[in-house]
MIMI-393475 format. One line per 2 residues: their letters; for each residue z, y, x of N, C-alpha, C, CB. Coordinates in Angstrom, 1 decimal. Glycine has a CB too. Layout:
<rs>
A) Z:Y:X:Z:Y:X:Z:Y:X:Z:Y:X; ...
</rs>
This chain:
<rs>
MR) 23.6:13.9:0.0:24.2:13.8:0.5:24.6:15.4:-0.3:23.7:13.3:1.8; 26.5:16.0:0.0:26.9:16.9:-0.8:28.3:17.4:0.1:27.0:16.4:-2.3
VG) 28.0:19.1:0.4:29.4:19.4:1.9:30.9:18.3:1.4:30.3:21.9:1.8; 31.6:18.2:2.6:32.5:17.7:2.4:32.1:15.9:2.4:33.0:18.6:1.1
DR) 30.9:14.8:2.0:31.0:13.7:2.4:30.6:13.1:4.0:30.5:13.2:1.5; 31.9:12.4:4.1:31.4:11.7:5.5:30.0:11.5:6.1:31.8:10.4:5.5
VV) 29.4:11.7:6.7:28.0:11.1:7.4:28.3:11.0:9.3:26.5:12.6:7.0; 27.1:10.7:9.1:27.4:10.5:11.5:26.0:10.6:11.3:28.0:8.4:12.7
GG) 25.9:11.3:12.2:24.4:11.6:13.2:24.4:11.9:14.6:23.6:12.9:12.8; 22.8:12.5:14.6:23.0:13.2:16.3:21.6:13.8:16.9:23.5:11.8:17.6
AD) 22.1:14.4:17.7:21.1:15.3:18.0:19.4:14.8:18.8:22.0:16.1:19.0; 19.0:15.5:18.7:17.3:14.8:19.1:16.6:15.5:19.6:16.4:14.5:18.1
FA) 16.4:15.0:21.4:15.9:15.2:22.5:14.4:16.4:21.8:15.5:13.4:23.2; 13.7:15.4:21.4:12.6:15.5:20.9:11.9:17.0:20.2:12.6:14.4:20.1
RR) 13.4:17.2:19.5:13.1:18.3:18.2:13.8:19.7:19.4:14.3:17.8:16.2; 14.2:19.4:20.5:14.7:20.3:21.9:16.4:21.1:21.0:12.9:22.1:22.5
QR) 17.0:19.7:20.1:18.2:20.2:20.6:19.4:19.7:21.5:18.8:20.5:19.7; 19.6:19.7:22.2:20.5:19.7:23.8:21.8:18.6:23.9:21.3:21.5:24.1
GS) 22.0:18.6:22.8:23.5:18.0:22.8:24.5:17.9:21.9:24.1:18.3:23.5; 25.3:17.5:21.3:26.4:18.1:20.6:27.9:17.7:20.7:26.1:18.0:19.3
YA) 28.2:18.2:22.1:29.1:18.5:23.1:30.4:19.5:22.7:28.2:19.1:24.2; 31.3:19.7:21.0:31.2:20.8:20.2:31.8:20.2:18.8:29.6:21.5:20.1
DT) 32.4:20.6:18.7:33.5:20.5:17.2:32.7:20.9:16.4:34.9:21.4:17.1; 31.3:21.6:16.1:30.6:22.2:15.2:29.5:22.0:16.0:30.8:23.6:14.8
VF) 28.6:21.1:14.8:27.2:21.4:15.1:26.1:20.8:14.2:26.8:20.9:16.5; 24.9:21.8:14.3:23.9:21.8:13.3:22.9:21.0:13.8:23.4:23.1:13.1
VR) 22.8:20.3:13.3:21.4:19.3:13.0:20.8:19.0:11.2:21.9:17.6:13.7; 19.4:18.8:11.3:18.7:18.6:10.6:19.4:17.0:9.4:17.5:18.7:11.6
AD) 19.0:17.6:8.4:19.6:16.7:7.2:19.0:14.9:7.6:18.9:17.4:5.5; 17.5:15.4:8.0:17.3:14.1:7.9:18.0:13.2:9.2:15.9:14.0:7.6
QL) 18.4:13.7:9.8:19.5:13.3:10.7:20.4:12.3:10.9:20.0:13.8:10.7; 20.8:12.4:9.4:21.8:12.4:9.2:22.1:11.1:8.0:22.0:13.6:8.9
CS) 23.4:10.3:7.7:23.7:9.2:6.5:24.6:9.3:6.2:23.6:7.9:6.5; 25.0:8.5:5.3:26.9:8.7:5.0:27.4:7.7:5.1:27.6:9.3:3.7
LP) 28.4:7.2:6.2:29.2:7.0:6.5:30.2:5.7:5.9:29.5:8.1:6.4; 30.2:5.2:5.0:31.2:4.6:4.3:32.6:4.5:4.8:30.8:3.5:3.9
PQ) 33.8:5.0:3.6:35.4:5.0:4.6:35.7:4.1:5.2:36.5:5.1:4.1; 35.4:2.6:5.2:35.9:2.2:6.2:35.4:1.8:7.5:36.5:1.6:5.8
LA) 34.8:3.2:7.8:34.0:2.7:9.1:34.8:3.9:10.4:31.9:3.0:8.7; 35.4:4.2:11.3:36.4:5.6:11.1:35.4:6.0:12.3:38.6:5.6:11.4
FD) 35.4:8.0:12.3:34.6:8.6:12.4:34.4:8.2:14.6:34.9:10.3:11.5; 35.2:7.3:15.1:34.8:7.3:16.5:34.3:6.1:16.7:36.0:7.6:17.5
VA) 34.2:5.1:15.7:33.5:4.1:15.5:31.8:4.3:15.2:34.1:3.5:14.5; 31.4:5.9:14.7:30.2:6.5:14.2:29.8:6.4:15.1:30.0:7.8:13.6
GA) 30.9:7.3:15.5:30.4:8.6:17.2:29.4:7.9:18.2:32.1:9.1:18.5; 29.8:6.2:17.9:28.6:5.3:19.3:27.4:4.9:18.7:29.1:3.5:20.1
LP) 27.3:5.8:17.4:25.6:4.8:16.8:24.6:5.9:17.2:25.3:4.3:14.5; 24.8:7.0:16.9:23.5:7.6:17.1:22.9:7.3:18.0:23.6:8.7:17.3
VA) 23.2:7.7:19.4:22.5:7.2:20.6:22.1:5.8:20.8:23.3:7.5:21.5; 23.3:4.3:21.2:23.5:3.8:21.7:23.0:2.9:20.6:24.4:4.2:22.3
GV) 23.6:2.7:19.1:23.3:1.4:18.1:21.9:2.4:17.8:24.8:0.8:16.4; 21.3:2.9:17.2:20.4:3.6:17.4:19.4:3.0:18.7:21.1:4.8:17.5
TA) 19.4:3.8:19.6:18.3:2.7:20.9:18.2:1.3:20.9:18.9:2.8:22.4; 19.2:0.6:21.0:19.5:-1.3:20.7:18.1:-1.6:19.2:22.0:-1.8:19.8
WM) 19.0:-0.7:18.7:18.4:-0.8:16.9:16.4:-0.9:17.3:19.1:1.4:15.5; 15.9:0.2:18.3:14.9:0.6:18.5:13.9:-0.3:19.6:15.3:1.8:18.7
SV) 15.1:-0.7:20.4:14.2:-1.9:21.3:14.3:-2.7:20.8:14.4:-2.3:22.5; 15.1:-3.8:19.7:14.8:-5.1:19.5:14.1:-5.0:18.3:15.9:-6.1:19.5
VE) 14.2:-4.3:17.6:13.3:-4.4:16.4:12.4:-3.9:15.9:13.6:-4.4:15.6; 12.1:-2.4:16.0:11.3:-1.4:16.1:9.8:-1.8:17.1:12.2:-0.3:16.6
LG) 11.2:-1.2:18.6:10.0:-2.0:19.3:9.2:-3.2:20.4:9.7:-1.3:19.6; 10.8:-3.9:20.0:10.6:-5.9:20.4:10.0:-6.4:19.2:12.4:-6.9:20.7
QL) 10.2:-5.9:18.5:9.7:-6.8:17.1:10.1:-8.1:16.6:8.3:-7.1:17.1; 11.3:-8.1:16.9:11.6:-9.8:17.1:12.1:-9.8:16.0:12.5:-10.4:18.2
VS) 11.5:-11.6:15.4:11.8:-12.0:13.9:13.1:-13.5:14.5:9.8:-12.7:12.9; 13.4:-14.1:13.5:13.6:-15.4:13.8:13.8:-16.4:14.6:13.2:-15.7:13.5
GQ) 14.3:-16.6:14.7:13.7:-17.8:15.9:13.0:-17.8:17.5:12.7:-18.3:15.4; 12.8:-15.7:17.2:12.7:-16.0:18.4:13.5:-15.8:19.8:11.9:-15.5:18.4
RA) 13.1:-15.4:21.4:13.8:-15.4:21.9:14.3:-13.7:22.4:13.5:-16.3:22.8; 14.9:-13.5:23.3:15.1:-12.1:23.8:16.4:-11.8:24.5:15.1:-11.1:22.6
LI) 16.1:-11.0:25.6:15.9:-11.3:26.6:16.7:-10.0:27.2:14.6:-11.5:26.9; 18.3:-10.2:27.6:19.0:-8.6:27.3:19.9:-8.1:28.8:20.5:-8.7:25.8
LG) 18.5:-7.5:29.9:19.5:-7.2:31.4:20.9:-5.5:30.7:17.8:-6.4:33.3; 21.4:-6.0:31.4:22.5:-5.2:31.2:23.3:-5.3:30.1:22.1:-4.1:31.1
AS) 24.1:-6.6:29.1:24.3:-7.0:28.2:25.5:-6.2:28.1:24.3:-8.3:28.2; 26.5:-6.4:29.2:27.2:-5.2:28.7:27.7:-4.4:29.0:27.8:-5.3:28.3
GG) 26.6:-3.2:28.7:26.9:-1.8:29.1:26.9:-1.5:27.2:25.4:-0.9:30.4; 26.8:-0.7:26.7:27.0:0.6:25.6:25.9:-0.2:24.5:26.2:2.6:26.3
VG) 24.1:0.4:25.2:23.2:-0.2:24.3:23.2:-1.9:25.0:21.5:0.8:24.3; 23.5:-2.5:25.5:23.3:-3.7:25.7:23.8:-4.6:24.7:23.7:-4.0:26.8
QL) 25.3:-4.5:24.6:26.1:-5.2:23.9:25.6:-5.2:22.4:27.5:-4.8:24.1; 25.7:-3.5:22.3:24.7:-3.6:20.9:23.3:-4.4:20.4:24.4:-2.5:20.7
AV) 22.9:-4.4:21.2:21.7:-5.0:21.6:21.5:-6.6:21.1:21.7:-4.8:23.2; 22.6:-7.0:22.1:22.8:-8.4:22.0:23.4:-9.0:20.7:23.6:-8.7:23.0
QI) 23.9:-8.1:19.7:24.7:-8.2:18.5:23.2:-8.3:17.5:25.8:-6.7:18.2; 22.4:-7.0:18.0:21.1:-7.0:16.7:20.6:-8.3:17.1:19.8:-5.7:16.7
AK) 20.2:-8.7:17.8:19.3:-9.0:18.1:19.3:-11.1:17.9:19.0:-8.1:19.5; 20.9:-11.1:17.8:21.4:-12.5:17.5:21.6:-12.5:15.7:23.1:-12.7:18.4
HV) 22.3:-11.3:15.3:23.6:-12.0:14.3:22.6:-10.5:13.3:26.2:-11.9:15.0; 21.6:-9.4:13.7:20.9:-8.8:12.6:19.6:-10.1:12.7:20.5:-6.8:12.8
QD) 18.6:-10.0:13.6:17.4:-10.2:13.4:17.5:-12.2:14.1:16.3:-8.8:14.2; 18.7:-12.6:14.0:18.8:-14.2:14.6:17.5:-15.2:15.5:19.0:-15.0:13.4
GF) 17.4:-14.1:16.2:17.0:-14.2:17.2:17.9:-15.6:19.1:16.9:-12.5:17.1; 16.6:-15.9:19.3:17.8:-16.9:20.8:17.8:-15.7:21.8:17.1:-18.8:21.9
VV) 19.1:-15.2:21.8:19.6:-14.3:23.2:20.4:-14.8:24.3:20.4:-13.2:22.8; 19.1:-14.3:25.8:20.2:-14.8:26.6:20.2:-13.3:27.4:20.0:-16.5:27.6
GV) 22.3:-13.1:27.4:22.7:-11.9:28.3:22.6:-12.0:29.5:23.9:-11.4:28.3; 22.2:-11.1:30.1:22.6:-10.9:32.0:23.5:-9.9:32.2:21.2:-10.4:33.2
CS) 24.4:-10.4:33.1:26.0:-9.4:32.9:26.3:-9.8:34.1:27.3:-9.7:31.7; 27.7:-9.1:34.9:28.2:-9.8:36.1:29.2:-11.1:35.9:29.0:-8.7:36.8
TK) 29.9:-11.8:36.5:30.5:-12.4:36.5:31.9:-12.2:35.5:30.5:-12.5:37.7; 32.5:-11.4:35.1:33.9:-10.6:35.1:33.2:-10.3:33.5:34.4:-9.1:36.5
NA) 32.1:-9.8:33.2:32.0:-9.6:31.7:31.3:-10.5:30.7:31.5:-8.5:31.5; 31.2:-11.8:31.4:30.5:-13.0:30.8:31.1:-13.7:30.0:30.1:-13.8:31.7
AL) 32.1:-13.7:29.5:32.9:-13.9:28.5:32.7:-13.0:27.5:34.1:-14.0:28.9; 32.7:-11.7:27.8:32.4:-10.7:26.7:31.3:-10.6:26.1:32.5:-9.6:27.0
VR) 30.3:-11.0:27.0:29.1:-11.2:26.6:28.8:-12.3:25.6:28.4:-11.4:27.8; 29.3:-13.6:25.9:29.1:-15.1:25.2:29.6:-15.1:24.1:29.7:-16.2:25.7
GL) 31.1:-14.3:23.8:31.5:-13.6:23.0:30.9:-12.6:21.6:32.1:-13.2:23.7; 29.9:-11.4:21.8:29.6:-10.7:21.7:28.1:-11.9:20.3:29.7:-9.7:23.2
GA) 27.8:-13.1:21.3:26.9:-13.7:20.4:25.6:-14.4:21.1:26.4:-12.5:19.4; 25.9:-14.0:22.8:24.2:-15.0:23.4:24.8:-16.4:23.4:23.6:-14.6:25.5
DV) 23.2:-16.3:23.6:23.2:-18.3:23.6:24.0:-18.4:24.9:21.2:-19.2:23.9; 22.8:-17.5:25.9:22.9:-18.1:27.1:23.2:-16.9:28.0:21.7:-19.0:27.4
VL) 24.3:-16.8:28.8:25.2:-16.2:29.9:24.3:-15.8:30.9:26.4:-17.2:30.5; 23.6:-15.2:32.0:23.7:-15.4:32.8:24.1:-14.3:33.9:22.8:-16.0:32.8
DY) 24.3:-15.0:35.4:25.3:-13.8:36.1:24.5:-13.3:37.4:26.9:-14.4:36.6; 24.3:-12.2:37.3:23.4:-11.2:38.4:23.6:-11.5:39.6:23.7:-9.7:38.4
TK) 24.9:-11.9:39.7:25.7:-11.7:41.1:25.7:-13.2:41.9:27.4:-11.2:40.9; 25.1:-13.9:41.0:24.8:-15.1:41.8:23.1:-15.7:42.6:25.2:-16.0:40.6
RD) 22.2:-15.2:41.6:20.8:-15.1:42.3:20.1:-13.9:41.5:19.9:-16.7:42.2; 18.8:-14.5:41.7:17.7:-13.3:41.1:18.4:-13.7:39.5:15.5:-13.8:41.4
AL) 18.3:-12.6:38.3:18.3:-12.9:37.0:16.8:-13.0:36.5:19.2:-12.0:36.3; 16.3:-12.8:37.1:14.5:-12.7:36.6:14.1:-14.2:36.6:13.1:-11.6:37.9
EQ) 14.8:-14.7:37.8:14.3:-16.0:38.4:15.4:-17.4:37.1:14.9:-16.0:40.4; 17.0:-16.1:37.1:17.3:-17.3:35.8:16.5:-17.4:34.7:18.5:-17.0:35.2
AK) 16.7:-16.3:34.5:15.9:-16.1:33.0:14.2:-17.3:32.5:15.3:-14.0:33.2; 13.8:-17.5:33.6:12.6:-17.3:33.0:13.2:-19.4:32.6:10.9:-16.6:34.2
PH) 13.3:-19.7:33.3:13.4:-21.5:32.5:13.8:-21.5:30.8:15.1:-22.6:33.2; 14.6:-20.2:30.6:14.9:-19.6:29.3:13.8:-19.0:28.0:15.8:-18.5:29.6
GP) 12.7:-18.9:28.8:11.6:-18.0:28.4:10.6:-19.0:27.6:10.8:-17.3:29.8; 9.4:-18.1:27.2:8.9:-16.8:27.2:9.6:-16.3:26.1:7.6:-16.6:27.2
YQ) 9.9:-14.8:26.3:10.9:-13.7:24.9:9.7:-12.9:24.4:12.4:-12.2:25.7; 10.0:-13.0:23.3:9.0:-11.8:22.8:9.8:-10.1:23.2:8.8:-12.1:20.7
VV) 10.8:-10.2:23.5:11.8:-8.4:24.0:12.5:-8.8:25.2:13.3:-7.7:22.8; 12.1:-7.9:26.0:12.8:-8.0:27.1:13.9:-6.9:27.0:12.1:-7.9:28.2
VD) 15.1:-6.6:27.4:15.0:-4.7:27.5:16.2:-4.6:28.3:15.0:-3.5:25.9; 16.0:-4.0:29.5:15.9:-3.4:30.6:17.4:-2.2:29.5:13.9:-2.8:31.3
CV) 18.2:-2.3:30.0:19.3:-1.4:30.0:19.9:-1.1:31.5:20.4:-2.1:29.1; 19.2:-1.6:31.9:19.8:-1.2:32.9:18.9:0.2:33.8:20.0:-2.6:33.8
GS) 17.1:0.0:33.8:16.2:0.6:34.5:15.9:-0.1:35.4:16.3:1.6:34.9; 15.9:-0.9:36.1:16.2:-0.5:37.5:15.5:-2.1:38.2:18.2:-0.1:37.9
YS) 15.4:-3.1:36.4:14.8:-4.4:36.9:13.2:-3.8:37.5:14.7:-5.6:35.3; 12.3:-4.9:38.1:11.0:-5.4:38.4:10.2:-5.3:37.1:10.9:-6.8:39.0
GA) 8.9:-4.4:37.1:8.5:-3.9:34.9:7.4:-5.0:35.3:7.6:-1.5:34.1; 6.5:-5.3:36.3:6.0:-7.1:36.6:6.9:-8.2:36.6:5.4:-7.3:37.9
GC) 8.1:-8.5:37.5:9.1:-9.5:36.7:9.3:-9.6:35.9:10.0:-9.6:36.8; 9.7:-8.4:34.5:9.9:-8.3:33.6:8.6:-8.8:32.9:10.5:-7.2:33.4
RA) 7.5:-8.4:32.8:6.4:-9.0:31.8:5.7:-10.2:31.9:5.6:-8.3:31.7; 6.1:-10.8:32.9:5.8:-12.2:33.3:6.6:-13.3:32.7:5.9:-12.4:34.7
LL) 8.2:-12.4:32.1:8.6:-13.5:31.4:8.2:-13.9:29.9:9.8:-13.5:31.4; 7.1:-13.0:29.5:7.0:-12.5:27.9:6.1:-13.3:27.7:6.7:-11.0:27.3
AR) 6.2:-14.0:26.2:5.1:-14.4:25.7:3.9:-13.4:24.7:5.6:-15.4:25.2; 3.3:-13.8:24.1:1.3:-13.2:24.5:2.2:-12.3:23.0:-0.9:-14.9:24.1
GG) 1.8:-11.3:23.4:2.1:-9.5:22.5:3.2:-9.6:23.1:2.2:-9.0:20.4; 4.4:-9.7:23.3:5.7:-9.5:23.4:5.9:-7.9:24.0:6.5:-10.7:24.4
RH) 6.7:-7.8:24.3:7.5:-6.4:24.4:8.3:-6.2:25.7:8.5:-6.2:23.3; 8.0:-5.3:26.9:9.3:-4.9:27.6:10.0:-3.7:27.6:9.2:-5.0:28.7
II) 11.2:-3.8:26.8:11.5:-1.6:26.4:12.5:-1.6:27.9:13.0:-0.8:24.2; 12.2:-0.5:28.4:12.9:0.5:29.9:14.0:0.8:28.7:11.7:2.3:31.0
VS) 15.1:1.3:28.4:16.2:1.8:27.5:16.7:3.0:28.7:17.4:0.4:27.1; 16.5:3.3:30.5:16.8:4.3:31.4:14.9:5.3:31.1:17.2:3.4:33.3
GD) 14.5:5.4:30.4:13.0:5.4:30.8:13.1:6.9:30.8:11.7:4.7:29.7; 14.5:7.6:31.3:13.4:9.3:31.8:13.6:8.9:33.7:14.7:11.7:31.1
SI) 13.9:7.5:34.5:14.0:8.1:35.2:12.8:7.6:36.7:15.5:8.1:35.2; 11.9:8.4:37.3:10.9:8.2:37.9:10.4:6.4:38.1:11.3:9.0:39.2
GA) 11.3:6.0:38.3:10.7:4.6:38.4:10.9:4.2:37.4:11.1:3.8:39.2; 11.6:4.3:36.6:11.6:3.2:34.7:9.7:4.3:34.5:14.0:4.1:32.6
VA) 9.5:4.7:34.0:8.1:5.7:34.2:6.8:5.1:34.5:8.2:6.6:35.3; 7.0:5.3:36.2:5.6:4.8:36.1:5.6:3.4:36.1:4.7:5.2:37.3
QL) 6.7:2.2:35.2:6.7:0.9:35.6:5.5:1.5:33.7:8.7:-0.4:35.9; 5.3:2.2:33.3:4.8:2.3:31.9:3.2:2.6:32.2:5.7:3.5:31.0
LV) 2.9:3.0:33.5:2.0:3.1:33.9:0.6:2.4:34.4:2.5:3.3:34.3; 1.1:0.8:34.4:1.5:-0.5:35.0:0.4:-1.4:33.6:3.6:-0.8:35.0
PP) -0.9:-1.9:33.9:-1.7:-2.6:33.0:-0.7:-4.2:32.6:-3.4:-2.8:33.7; -1.0:-4.6:31.6:-1.1:-4.6:30.3:-0.8:-3.7:29.6:-0.6:-5.3:29.8
FS) -0.2:-2.9:29.8:0.7:-1.3:28.7:1.7:-1.8:27.9:-0.3:-0.3:27.3; 2.7:-3.1:28.2:3.0:-3.7:27.7:4.7:-3.5:27.8:2.2:-4.7:27.9
SK) 4.8:-2.9:28.2:5.6:-1.4:28.7:6.1:-0.3:27.7:4.6:-0.6:29.7; 7.2:-0.5:27.4:7.8:0.7:26.5:9.0:1.5:27.0:8.2:0.2:25.0
AV) 8.9:2.6:27.0:10.2:3.4:27.3:11.1:4.0:26.0:9.7:4.8:28.2; 12.8:3.7:26.3:13.1:4.3:24.8:14.4:4.7:24.9:13.1:3.3:23.5
LG) 14.2:5.9:24.5:15.7:6.9:24.0:16.0:6.9:22.8:15.7:8.5:24.2; 16.8:6.2:22.2:16.9:6.4:20.3:17.1:8.2:19.8:18.7:5.2:19.6
RP) 16.4:8.0:19.1:16.0:9.2:18.1:16.9:8.6:16.8:13.9:9.4:17.9; 17.9:9.1:16.3:18.5:9.2:15.5:17.9:10.1:13.7:19.5:9.6:16.3
NR) 17.4:9.1:13.3:17.5:9.2:11.5:17.9:8.7:11.0:16.7:9.2:10.8; 17.5:9.5:9.4:18.7:8.5:8.2:18.2:7.0:8.1:18.5:9.1:6.2
ER) 17.1:6.5:8.3:16.6:4.8:8.1:17.1:4.4:9.1:14.9:4.4:8.1; 17.1:5.3:10.2:17.4:3.9:11.5:19.2:3.7:11.5:16.6:4.6:13.6
LA) 19.6:5.1:11.1:21.0:5.1:11.3:21.9:4.1:10.0:21.4:6.9:11.3; 21.0:4.6:8.4:21.6:4.0:8.1:21.4:2.4:7.7:21.9:4.6:7.5
RV) 20.6:1.3:8.6:20.5:0.1:9.0:21.3:-0.1:10.0:19.5:-0.1:9.2; 21.8:0.6:11.7:22.7:-0.3:12.0:23.9:0.4:11.8:22.6:-1.0:13.2
VA) 24.3:1.4:10.5:25.6:1.3:9.6:26.0:0.6:8.8:25.9:2.0:9.0; 24.9:-0.1:8.2:25.5:-1.0:7.1:25.5:-2.5:8.4:24.2:-1.2:5.3
AV) 24.7:-2.9:9.1:25.4:-3.7:10.0:26.7:-3.4:10.5:24.8:-3.8:11.0; 26.9:-2.3:10.9:28.3:-2.3:11.5:29.6:-2.5:10.1:28.6:-0.7:12.6
AA) 29.0:-2.1:9.1:29.9:-2.3:7.9:30.2:-4.1:7.6:28.9:-1.5:6.4; 28.6:-4.5:7.6:28.4:-6.1:7.1:29.2:-6.3:8.5:26.5:-6.9:6.8
GQ) 29.7:-6.1:9.0:30.4:-7.1:10.5:29.3:-7.7:11.5:31.3:-8.8:10.0; 28.5:-7.4:11.2:27.5:-7.8:12.2:27.0:-7.7:13.4:26.8:-7.6:11.9
LK) 27.6:-6.3:13.4:28.0:-5.1:14.6:29.3:-4.7:15.0:27.5:-3.9:14.3; 29.5:-5.3:16.0:31.2:-4.4:16.2:30.7:-3.6:17.9:33.3:-6.1:16.4
VN) 31.6:-2.6:17.2:31.6:-1.3:18.7:32.9:-1.3:19.5:31.4:0.6:18.1; 32.3:-1.3:21.0:33.5:-1.7:22.1:33.5:-0.1:22.6:33.1:-3.1:23.6
IA) 34.6:-0.2:22.4:35.0:1.5:22.7:35.4:1.3:23.9:36.2:2.4:21.8; 35.5:1.9:24.7:35.3:1.1:26.6:36.9:2.7:27.1:32.3:1.6:27.8
GR) 36.6:4.4:25.5:37.4:5.2:26.4:37.3:6.1:25.4:37.0:5.7:27.9; 38.4:6.7:25.0:38.3:8.6:24.2:38.7:9.2:25.2:39.5:9.2:22.9
FG) 38.2:10.6:25.0:38.3:11.8:26.0:37.9:12.9:24.7:37.0:11.7:27.5; 39.0:14.2:25.2:38.6:15.0:24.4:37.2:15.7:24.8:39.5:15.7:24.2
LA) 37.5:16.9:24.5:35.7:17.8:25.0:36.6:18.0:25.9:34.7:19.5:24.2; 37.8:18.7:26.3:37.9:19.2:27.3:38.2:18.3:28.9:38.9:20.0:26.9
DA) 37.8:17.2:28.7:38.0:15.8:29.8:36.2:15.4:30.0:39.3:14.1:28.8; 35.2:15.9:29.9:33.9:15.4:29.5:33.7:15.2:30.5:33.0:15.9:28.8
EQ) 33.6:16.0:31.8:33.6:15.6:32.5:33.8:14.1:33.7:34.0:16.4:32.4; 35.7:14.4:33.1:36.1:13.2:33.9:34.9:11.8:33.1:38.1:12.9:33.6
AH) 34.6:12.3:31.5:34.2:10.7:31.3:32.9:10.8:31.7:34.3:10.1:29.7; 32.1:12.2:32.1:30.9:12.1:32.6:30.8:11.2:34.3:30.6:13.7:32.7
QL) 32.3:11.1:34.7:32.0:10.5:35.9:32.0:9.0:35.9:33.0:11.1:36.9; 32.9:8.6:35.1:33.4:7.5:34.8:32.3:6.4:34.1:34.6:7.8:33.9
SQ) 30.8:7.3:33.6:30.4:7.0:32.6:28.9:6.0:34.4:30.0:8.8:31.0; 29.7:7.3:35.0:28.0:7.0:35.9:28.7:6.4:37.1:26.8:8.7:36.4
TG) 29.7:5.4:37.3:29.9:4.1:38.4:29.1:3.6:37.7:31.4:3.2:38.8; 28.2:3.7:36.3:27.5:2.0:36.2:28.7:0.7:35.5:27.0:1.4:38.3
RV) 29.2:1.4:35.6:31.1:-0.4:35.2:31.6:0.1:34.6:32.7:-1.2:36.4; 30.7:0.5:33.1:31.5:0.4:32.1:31.3:-0.4:30.8:31.6:1.5:31.8
TG) 32.0:-0.8:30.6:31.7:-1.8:29.4:32.0:-1.7:27.9:32.3:-2.8:29.6; 31.2:-0.8:27.6:31.2:-0.1:26.3:31.4:1.2:26.4:32.2:-0.6:25.5
KL) 31.3:2.2:25.0:31.0:3.5:25.0:32.4:4.0:25.0:30.1:4.0:23.8; 32.1:5.4:25.6:32.3:6.4:25.9:32.8:7.1:24.6:31.4:6.7:26.5
VL) 33.7:7.8:24.2:33.6:8.7:23.4:34.0:9.9:23.3:33.9:8.4:22.8; 33.8:10.7:22.8:34.5:12.2:23.4:35.0:12.9:21.6:32.7:13.5:24.7
LP) 36.3:13.2:21.5:36.7:13.7:20.5:37.1:14.9:20.2:37.3:13.2:20.2; 37.3:15.7:19.2:37.2:17.3:19.0:38.3:17.4:19.4:36.9:18.1:17.6
</rs>
């Protein structure tokens, strides 16, 4: 990569990089990858956290391969939508998505083989007949860890996306230690795989809203409602 190239990348909290709410951000070169000309910057901006988190959950930690089953809890959210598509269109898995009634058509359109409505009855009970699962990805962060692990096939993994909450962290301390917390760490290899999948039409990014930097507080308030279906993007 050279000065002037189109790139996509992100901050890495593990490297004490605390965010990227600015019109100019310094990051290490290994946290960037080239951006194909056909991909818009607002679409690319949704990938370093949500896209990489979904990739790590399904591919790296979940180790889903063709024909295996994935359960995505919170399938209509920013990470959930990408996790459904990665599991289905990239890894060729059988995908069960959980969402509310109003988002069922959306999740089905993303490729989910089965869509379960958590407003009707317990989502994990509904999911059980469709298992066992190689990976259960909790994009909500509030589902029972024991309940999720009970749905796993031998060697399967329970992935918690909201890994910074006290309740989620507590789940990691329960034997047989098949639960993992994840927040995407963007590096060149992961970003390149996600960007390539978007460029190939395997992944579509649903942008729920675009905000200027001056309106970041409004974007946060909307995000905290827990009712956003897709990604919120800040623009300079």
